[in-house]
N, C-alpha and C positions, 0 to 999 in steps of 0.2 A: 386455519391457524395463520396468523400474520407474522411477518418478520419484525422483531422488536430490537431496538438499539439498546445500549447499555443502561439508559435511564427509563426503559420501558416504553419509549416512544416508537411509533411505527417507522420503519426505514422506508425512504422514498425509492422510487425506481432508479433515480440517479445514484443514491447511496449503494444500492445493490449492484448496479452496473460498475461503479468504481471499485467496489470490493472484488468483483469478478475479474476486472482488468488487473488489479494489483495481484490477485492470485495467479493469473496467467504469467505475469512478469516474474514473480517469485519462482514459480515452477521452472520457467526457462532458465533463470539464473542458476538455480540449484542443479540443473542438468547440464550446465556449462554450454548452453545454446545461446544464440544471438537473441537478445531481449526484444528486438523489434519495437522499440519505444515509439517510433513514429506511428506505427500501425495502432498501437494502444491509444495514443493521443488522438488519432483520427476517430477511433471508436468513441472515445470520451467526448469528442466535439459534437457528436450527435445529441448530447444532453446539454450543450451550451458551453460558453467560456468558463463558467464557474467550475464545471466538471473537469475541464482541462487543467485549470489551476490547482484544483484539489488533487488530481492524479499526480501532477508534477511534484507537489509538496510531499505527498505520501511516498512516492518513489525516491525522492531525494532523502527523506527521513530514513527509509529502509536502507538505502546505500550507506548513509552515515552510520547507522547502527551496525551494518556489516563491517564497515571499515574500522570503526572504533570499538564496537562491542564492549566487552568487559575490560579491555586493555586500559582504558582511562577512567575506570570507576574508582572511586575512593575506597579505601579498605573497609569503611563502615557499610558501603552499599554493595560491595562486590559479593556475588553469590559464592558460597562455599560448595564445593562439589567433589 
């Protein structure tokens, strides 16, 4: 069985590596440990500059979502819970 992306396309080795690195970052952040971003970027660099750029973008997006979360959502889009 192959790993498929959201559109049914097969994920590349680079996609899977970035996903694993993002997962490691999130796990560390949730445990209040040092995120070791430099180490993650070095690991991503094994897949090239594009992988490093993608990892940076995803981590920045994750941090923005953590920072702003639902606090800045409009009433129409804010989840009720």
